[in-house]
C-alpha positions, 0 to 999 in steps of 0.5 A: 751857626744856627741862623735865625732859630727864634726871636723873643720879646724880652723884659728883664726886672730886678726883684728881691734878691735876684733878677726876673726875666719874661720872654714872649716868642715872636712868631717867625712866620706870619699868619694869613688874615683867614688863619687869624679868623678875620672876615674878608672885609678886613682886607678891604681896609688895607687897600684904603688910600687913607684913614685910621685902623685900630687893633685893640686888646689887652697886653698879650692878646696878639695885637702885634701879630695881627698888625704884622699880618695886615702889613704883610698883605699890603707888602705883598699886594701894594706898591707903597711907602710904609713906616713902622714905629715900634718899641721894640721892633717885633716883626721885620718885613722884607721888601716885596712890593712895598718899601718899608722903613722900620724905626725903633723908639729909643734906638732911632728916635726918642719918642713915638711923637718925635717919630711921627713928626719926622714921618710927616716929612718923609711922605709915607703912604702908610704908618704903623704905630706900635702904641698909641698911649700918650696924648701927643701920639694920638693927636699926631696919629689923627693928624696923619690920618686926616692929612691923607695917610693910612694909619694903623695903631693899637690901644689897650681897650677891649671893644670898639665903643671903649676904643672910640671913648678912649681916644676922645677922652684922652683930650682936654674937654675943650678939644673933644668936639674937634677930636670927634669931628676928626675921628668921625672923618678918618676912622675906618675900622676897629678890630678888638681882639682877645686870646682864648684857650683852644681845645684841646691845646693852644690859643685862638683869637676872637674879635669884635669888628667895627667897620666904617658905616654910613651911620658911624661918622654922625654917631661919633660926631654927636658923641652918642658912642653907646650907639656904636654897639647897635651899628655893629649888631646891624652890620653883621652882613657887612662883616661886623661882629660883637665879641660875644658873637665871635665867642659863640662862633668859636664854641659852635665850631668846637674851638673853645669851651662854653666855660672859656667863652662865658668867662671872656664874654662882656655881657654874661647874662645875655651870653648865657641865653646864646648857649644851649640849655645845660651847655655851661654846666656840662663844661664844668664836668 
């Protein structure tokens, strides 16, 4: 009688003498990329014919919401065949310009790897992977991106250099050179995401953004992953940003407190120098 009032992602567990349950509400309306605080250059990633776009961050940082918003833009503006593979399905996209097939691990397929193998036979333009944890999934995702598909995926990493490291180090040492070559050829962008406490209430996302740059492929191929930080810092005018810069932007526009930003910053000593004198002390009062 009430229609669709709300949707939740539910996890139930047994504990001593009782049962526990965790419910995470899935937003019914999708935010725009602008509302998520993402720069205009991110939209360019959605119109690439091929490549790999990774949205990363800890559990509960809004990765699924960001990916769903990206797919929504594609669905509104591109005539594509999209396959989403999730565990469970979180966002159901209605048909607009694109044809979207939603597959759930455990319901429609046994594993992410099985679903990816099947997807290769179904000629999709775009693949969305809810998780890229196992070696087989990462290997198949790289293969799909190298074959000419646009692949979106998530990893539980906190910044862009760690994301690249995570993919390469998932493979045995004797395969890592080949993986670096594949990743260098297909990585289009990384959006690392954290959620911060918004003032006076709510939450706001902050991002580290790495976009494909002429120096990026050689940096990945050579294994000089630490140099990715310099690529981001030199690419500010192209829409790239470090997590600490993004945090500072949110402090300056009043979205988050200096204390919250400092706690979430990756280089606390350097971040203190970005704050105004006494700003951190004022936040404690």
